[in-house]
Backbone as a printed PyTorch tensor [residue, N CA C, xyz], in Angstrom:
tensor([[[-46.0810, -33.2190,   2.4410],
         [-45.2080, -32.1320,   2.8380],
         [-43.8580, -32.2450,   2.1260]],

        [[-43.3810, -33.5070,   1.9990],
         [-42.1080, -33.7250,   1.3250],
         [-42.1970, -33.3420,  -0.1450]],

        [[-43.3440, -33.6140,  -0.7750],
         [-43.5150, -33.2660,  -2.1840],
         [-43.5140, -31.7480,  -2.3740]],

        [[-44.1540, -31.0190,  -1.4560],
         [-44.1850, -29.5540,  -1.5390],
         [-42.7910, -28.9770,  -1.3510]],

        [[-42.0470, -29.5010,  -0.3900],
         [-40.6680, -29.0560,  -0.1710],
         [-39.8090, -29.3370,  -1.3970]],

        [[-39.9520, -30.5140,  -1.9890],
         [-39.2030, -30.8780,  -3.1890],
         [-39.5550, -29.9800,  -4.3580]],

        [[-40.8200, -29.6280,  -4.5040],
         [-41.2620, -28.7340,  -5.5790],
         [-40.6880, -27.3270,  -5.4060]],

        [[-40.7130, -26.8080,  -4.1770],
         [-40.1630, -25.4710,  -3.9070],
         [-38.6530, -25.4640,  -4.1230]],

        [[-37.9660, -26.4880,  -3.6960],
         [-36.5180, -26.5840,  -3.8750],
         [-36.1640, -26.6650,  -5.3620]],

        [[-36.9200, -27.4390,  -6.1240],
         [-36.6830, -27.5430,  -7.5650],
         [-36.9180, -26.1990,  -8.2460]],

        [[-37.9760, -25.5030,  -7.8830],
         [-38.2620, -24.1890,  -8.4700],
         [-37.1470, -23.1990,  -8.1300]],

        [[-36.6360, -23.2510,  -6.9200],
         [-35.5470, -22.3590,  -6.5140],
         [-34.2790, -22.6490,  -7.3110]],

        [[-33.9670, -23.9150,  -7.5040],
         [-32.7750, -24.2920,  -8.2640],
         [-32.9030, -23.8480,  -9.7150]],

        [[-34.0680, -24.0310, -10.3160],
         [-34.2820, -23.5910, -11.6980],
         [-34.1670, -22.0730, -11.8000]],

        [[-34.7110, -21.3420, -10.8340],
         [-34.6200, -19.8770, -10.8340],
         [-33.1670, -19.4140, -10.7140]],

        [[-32.3840, -20.0180,  -9.8340],
         [-30.9820, -19.6530,  -9.6450],
         [-30.1760, -19.9320, -10.9090]],

        [[-30.4260, -21.0650, -11.5600],
         [-29.7290, -21.3760, -12.8100],
         [-30.0980, -20.3700, -13.8900]],

        [[-31.3760, -19.9980, -13.9780],
         [-31.8220, -19.0020, -14.9630],
         [-31.1170, -17.6590, -14.7390]],

        [[-31.0780, -17.1840, -13.5150],
         [-30.4200, -15.9030, -13.2080],
         [-28.9260, -15.9850, -13.5150]],

        [[-28.2950, -17.0990, -13.1840],
         [-26.8670, -17.2620, -13.4260],
         [-26.5540, -17.2190, -14.9190]],

        [[-27.4020, -17.8190, -15.7430],
         [-27.1480, -17.8550, -17.1810],
         [-27.5060, -16.5460, -17.8850]],

        [[-28.4920, -15.8280, -17.4010],
         [-28.9120, -14.5850, -18.0760],
         [-28.1560, -13.3680, -17.5680]],

        [[-28.1550, -13.1520, -16.2840],
         [-27.5070, -11.9780, -15.7040],
         [-26.0630, -12.2720, -15.3520]],

        [[-25.8300, -13.4070, -14.7770],
         [-24.4840, -13.7830, -14.3610],
         [-24.2170, -13.3800, -12.9320]],

        [[-23.2880, -14.0850, -12.3250],
         [-22.9370, -13.7750, -10.9440],
         [-21.5200, -13.2640, -10.8150]],

        [[-20.7420, -13.3400, -11.8890],
         [-19.3660, -12.8500, -11.8590],
         [-19.3130, -11.4330, -12.4090]],

        [[-18.3700, -10.6260, -11.9180],
         [-18.2640,  -9.2680, -12.4460],
         [-17.8260,  -9.2980, -13.9090]],

        [[-18.2790,  -8.3040, -14.6530],
         [-17.9360,  -8.2570, -16.0740],
         [-16.5010,  -7.7890, -16.2660]],

        [[-15.9560,  -8.0650, -17.4660],
         [-14.5820,  -7.6960, -17.7680],
         [-14.4390,  -6.2130, -18.0940]],

        [[-15.5220,  -5.5600, -18.4220],
         [-15.4290,  -4.1410, -18.7690],
         [-15.2110,  -3.3060, -17.5080]],

        [[-14.2480,  -2.4160, -17.6050],
         [-13.9160,  -1.5440, -16.4790],
         [-14.3760,  -0.1430, -16.8190]],

        [[-15.1340,   0.4410, -15.9250],
         [-15.6300,   1.7860, -16.1440],
         [-14.6450,   2.7740, -15.5370]],

        [[-14.1800,   3.7120, -16.3390],
         [-13.2470,   4.7230, -15.8420],
         [-13.9270,   6.0740, -15.8270]],

        [[-13.5870,   6.8450, -14.8350],
         [-14.1320,   8.1810, -14.6870],
         [-12.9730,   9.1480, -14.5630]],

        [[-12.9900,  10.1930, -15.3490],
         [-11.9350,  11.1930, -15.2810],
         [-12.4070,  12.3590, -14.4250]],

        [[-11.5260,  12.8200, -13.5700],
         [-11.8300,  13.9570, -12.7240],
         [-10.7040,  14.9690, -12.8570]],

        [[-11.0760,  16.2170, -12.9650],
         [-10.0810,  17.2680, -13.0900],
         [-10.0770,  18.0760, -11.7900]],

        [[ -8.9100,  18.1590, -11.1870],
         [ -8.7710,  18.8870,  -9.9300],
         [ -7.8240,  20.0470, -10.1630]],

        [[ -8.2870,  21.2120,  -9.8320],
         [ -7.4530,  22.3910,  -9.9460],
         [ -7.0560,  22.8220,  -8.5380]],

        [[ -5.7940,  22.5960,  -8.1320],
         [ -5.3940,  22.8450,  -6.7480],
         [ -5.4630,  24.3160,  -6.3510]],

        [[ -5.2510,  25.2360,  -7.2510],
         [ -5.2490,  26.6470,  -6.8920],
         [ -6.5180,  27.3600,  -7.3170]],

        [[ -7.5760,  26.5930,  -7.5720],
         [ -8.8130,  27.2130,  -8.0230],
         [ -9.5700,  27.8960,  -6.8870]],

        [[ -9.3160,  27.4980,  -5.6440],
         [-10.0110,  28.1280,  -4.5280],
         [ -9.3260,  29.4440,  -4.1710]],

        [[-10.1200,  30.3710,  -3.7170],
         [ -9.5340,  31.6580,  -3.3620],
         [ -8.7350,  31.5270,  -2.0720]],

        [[ -7.7080,  32.3320,  -1.9690],
         [ -6.8400,  32.2890,  -0.7980],
         [ -7.5980,  32.7720,   0.4340]],

        [[ -7.4140,  32.0670,   1.5060],
         [ -8.0850,  32.4020,   2.7550],
         [ -7.2020,  33.3520,   3.5640]],

        [[ -7.8380,  34.1390,   4.4060],
         [ -7.0990,  35.0570,   5.2630],
         [ -6.5230,  34.3300,   6.4800]],

        [[ -6.8490,  33.0600,   6.6360],
         [ -6.3740,  32.2670,   7.7710],
         [ -4.9740,  31.7670,   7.4640]],

        [[ -3.9860,  32.0620,   8.3320],
         [ -2.6540,  31.4940,   8.1130],
         [ -2.7280,  29.9660,   8.2550]],

        [[ -1.9950,  29.2710,   7.4010],
         [ -2.1070,  27.8220,   7.4240],
         [ -0.7750,  27.1580,   7.0990]],

        [[ -0.7130,  25.8690,   7.3690],
         [  0.4200,  25.0450,   6.9720],
         [ -0.1360,  23.7610,   6.3850]],

        [[  0.6750,  23.1170,   5.5710],
         [  0.2640,  21.8850,   4.9210],
         [  0.9210,  20.6990,   5.6080]],

        [[  0.1480,  19.6440,   5.8410],
         [  0.6910,  18.4550,   6.4890],
         [  0.0140,  17.2120,   5.9330]],

        [[  0.7710,  16.1230,   5.9140],
         [  0.2440,  14.8310,   5.5050],
         [ -0.1520,  14.0510,   6.7490]],

        [[ -1.3310,  13.4610,   6.7210],
         [ -1.8730,  12.7540,   7.8790],
         [ -1.2010,  11.3900,   8.0160]],

        [[ -0.7040,  11.1180,   9.2140],
         [ -0.0940,   9.8300,   9.5520],
         [ -1.1220,   9.0040,  10.3310]],

        [[ -0.9380,   7.6900,  10.4140],
         [ -1.8800,   6.8540,  11.1680],
         [ -1.9960,   7.3010,  12.6250]],

        [[ -3.2220,   7.3830,  13.1140],
         [ -3.4800,   7.7420,  14.5020],
         [ -3.5810,   9.2320,  14.7630]],

        [[ -3.3430,  10.0610,  13.7640],
         [ -3.3860,  11.5070,  13.9750],
         [ -4.7950,  12.0440,  13.7350]],

        [[ -5.0960,  13.1240,  14.4390],
         [ -6.3410,  13.8620,  14.2460],
         [ -5.9860,  15.2970,  13.9140]],

        [[ -6.9890,  16.0700,  13.5490],
         [ -6.7450,  17.4850,  13.2440],
         [ -6.1720,  18.1800,  14.4750]],

        [[ -6.7140,  17.8800,  15.6290],
         [ -6.2400,  18.5120,  16.8670],
         [ -4.7860,  18.1380,  17.1410]],

        [[ -4.4600,  16.8510,  17.0140],
         [ -3.0910,  16.4320,  17.3220],
         [ -2.0840,  17.0120,  16.3310]],

        [[ -2.4640,  17.1510,  15.0790],
         [ -1.5570,  17.7250,  14.0820],
         [ -1.2830,  19.1900,  14.3810]],

        [[ -2.3270,  19.9450,  14.7050],
         [ -2.1540,  21.3770,  15.0090],
         [ -1.3550,  21.5470,  16.2930]],

        [[ -1.6540,  20.7540,  17.3240],
         [ -0.9020,  20.8590,  18.5810],
         [  0.5590,  20.4690,  18.3910]],

        [[  0.8290,  19.4890,  17.5500],
         [  2.2100,  19.0890,  17.2790],
         [  2.9620,  20.2140,  16.5640]],

        [[  2.2940,  20.8900,  15.6510],
         [  2.9220,  22.0160,  14.9380],
         [  3.2090,  23.1740,  15.8980]],

        [[  2.2710,  23.4290,  16.8260],
         [  2.4320,  24.5290,  17.7710],
         [  3.3850,  24.1800,  18.9170]],

        [[  3.5040,  22.8840,  19.2090],
         [  4.2750,  22.3840,  20.3540],
         [  3.7220,  22.9010,  21.6840]],

        [[  2.4100,  23.0880,  21.7140],
         [  1.7060,  23.4990,  22.9290],
         [  0.2300,  23.1610,  22.7460]],

        [[ -0.5850,  23.2570,  23.8070],
         [ -2.0160,  22.9680,  23.6770],
         [ -2.7140,  23.9370,  22.7230]],

        [[ -3.8360,  23.5270,  22.2400],
         [ -4.6190,  24.2980,  21.2840],
         [ -5.0820,  25.6190,  21.8960]],

        [[ -4.7490,  26.7780,  21.2870],
         [ -5.1170,  28.0680,  21.8660],
         [ -6.5300,  28.5390,  21.5230]],

        [[ -7.2530,  27.7940,  20.6970],
         [ -8.6220,  28.1790,  20.3230],
         [ -9.5490,  27.0190,  20.6560]],

        [[-10.8460,  27.2650,  20.5620],
         [-11.8040,  26.2020,  20.8400],
         [-11.8210,  25.2020,  19.6810]],

        [[-12.2850,  24.0190,  19.9660],
         [-12.3680,  22.9850,  18.9420],
         [-13.3480,  23.4000,  17.8500]],

        [[-14.3950,  24.1020,  18.2220],
         [-15.3640,  24.5890,  17.2350],
         [-14.6920,  25.5220,  16.2370]],

        [[-13.8390,  26.4280,  16.7300],
         [-13.1250,  27.3380,  15.8390],
         [-12.1460,  26.5760,  14.9450]],

        [[-11.4920,  25.5810,  15.5040],
         [-10.5600,  24.7660,  14.7260],
         [-11.2960,  24.0440,  13.5940]],

        [[-12.4370,  23.4630,  13.8910],
         [-13.2270,  22.7580,  12.8740],
         [-13.6810,  23.7290,  11.7880]],

        [[-14.1470,  24.9020,  12.1930],
         [-14.6110,  25.9040,  11.2360],
         [-13.4590,  26.3450,  10.3260]],

        [[-12.2940,  26.6070,  10.9060],
         [-11.1420,  27.0430,  10.1110],
         [-10.6520,  25.9300,   9.1800]],

        [[-10.6550,  24.6850,   9.6590],
         [-10.2440,  23.5700,   8.8060],
         [-11.1680,  23.4590,   7.5970]],

        [[-12.4770,  23.6020,   7.8210],
         [-13.4360,  23.5110,   6.7160],
         [-13.2750,  24.6640,   5.7350]],

        [[-12.8900,  25.8540,   6.2290],
         [-12.6410,  26.9840,   5.3230],
         [-11.3970,  26.7420,   4.4740]],

        [[-10.3760,  26.1370,   5.0510],
         [ -9.1380,  25.8800,   4.3170],
         [ -9.2620,  24.6860,   3.3760]],

        [[-10.1340,  23.7570,   3.6890],
         [-10.3080,  22.5380,   2.8980],
         [-11.7830,  22.3500,   2.5520]],

        [[-12.3050,  23.1240,   1.6050],
         [-13.7280,  23.0010,   1.2740],
         [-14.0650,  21.5890,   0.7780]],

        [[-15.1540,  21.0670,   1.2810],
         [-15.5920,  19.7370,   0.8740],
         [-15.0300,  18.6090,   1.7190]],

        [[-14.1540,  18.9170,   2.6700],
         [-13.5690,  17.8890,   3.5280],
         [-14.0120,  18.1130,   4.9660]],

        [[-14.2980,  17.0130,   5.6350],
         [-14.7110,  17.0630,   7.0310],
         [-13.5230,  16.6890,   7.9140]],

        [[-13.2750,  17.4240,   8.9990],
         [-12.1460,  17.0790,   9.8720],
         [-12.3200,  15.7270,  10.5540]],

        [[-13.5420,  15.2460,  10.6440],
         [-13.7800,  13.9450,  11.2600],
         [-13.4170,  12.8050,  10.3200]],

        [[-13.2910,  13.0940,   9.0340],
         [-13.0670,  12.0370,   8.0490],
         [-11.7760,  12.2340,   7.2630]],

        [[-10.7360,  12.7750,   7.8970],
         [ -9.4610,  12.9110,   7.1980],
         [ -8.8760,  11.5230,   6.9750]],

        [[ -8.1460,  11.3660,   5.8710],
         [ -7.6350,  10.0580,   5.5030],
         [ -6.1180,  10.0020,   5.6530]],

        [[ -5.6300,   8.8610,   6.1100],
         [ -4.1960,   8.6430,   6.2860],
         [ -3.5180,   8.7370,   4.9170]],

        [[ -2.4260,   9.4880,   4.8610],
         [ -1.6720,   9.6450,   3.6220],
         [ -2.0960,  10.8350,   2.7900]],

        [[ -3.2380,  11.4200,   3.0990],
         [ -3.7120,  12.5900,   2.3590],
         [ -3.0870,  13.8520,   2.9500]],

        [[ -2.9490,  14.8770,   2.1180],
         [ -2.3640,  16.1500,   2.5500],
         [ -3.4690,  17.1910,   2.6330]],

        [[ -3.5140,  17.9170,   3.7240],
         [ -4.5280,  18.9360,   3.9570],
         [ -3.8590,  20.2320,   4.4170]],

        [[ -4.6180,  21.3180,   4.3600],
         [ -4.1970,  22.5950,   4.9340],
         [ -4.7730,  22.6630,   6.3530]],

        [[ -3.9250,  23.0080,   7.3080],
         [ -4.3440,  23.1240,   8.6980],
         [ -4.1320,  24.5620,   9.1550]],

        [[ -5.0460,  25.0980,   9.9870],
         [ -4.8700,  26.4690,  10.4760],
         [ -3.6500,  26.5740,  11.3730]],

        [[ -2.9120,  27.6670,  11.2030],
         [ -1.6910,  27.9000,  11.9800],
         [ -1.9840,  28.9850,  13.0160]],

        [[ -2.0300,  28.5740,  14.2900],
         [ -2.3420,  29.4940,  15.3720],
         [ -1.0760,  29.9080,  16.1350]],

        [[  0.0640,  29.8980,  15.4930],
         [  1.3040,  30.2160,  16.1830],
         [  1.4300,  31.7210,  16.5140]],

        [[  0.7040,  32.5610,  15.8310],
         [  0.7720,  34.0170,  16.1060],
         [ -0.2570,  34.4520,  17.0950]]])
């Protein structure tokens, strides 16, 4: 049993050394860069009145809109989510990021 264990351990060590020398375990020095072009005014203007705000830590879409209105939300959360998605195509209100700037629906009227 000891000989079989020693044989398997030796084979594993040889395999690990082979992979380390051929493929490597450290990241390569080459850095891959990707260029992205963003056109901020390429989307058509929405009929929904909106304001722009930068997300601070601990804020949600609901808290940002309520803070702007200085009163409770006058529409349903479903409507708020739908309007946020119309103003910010490709962004989910559940996944807003701290420090990012978004358009939020303005329900002050």
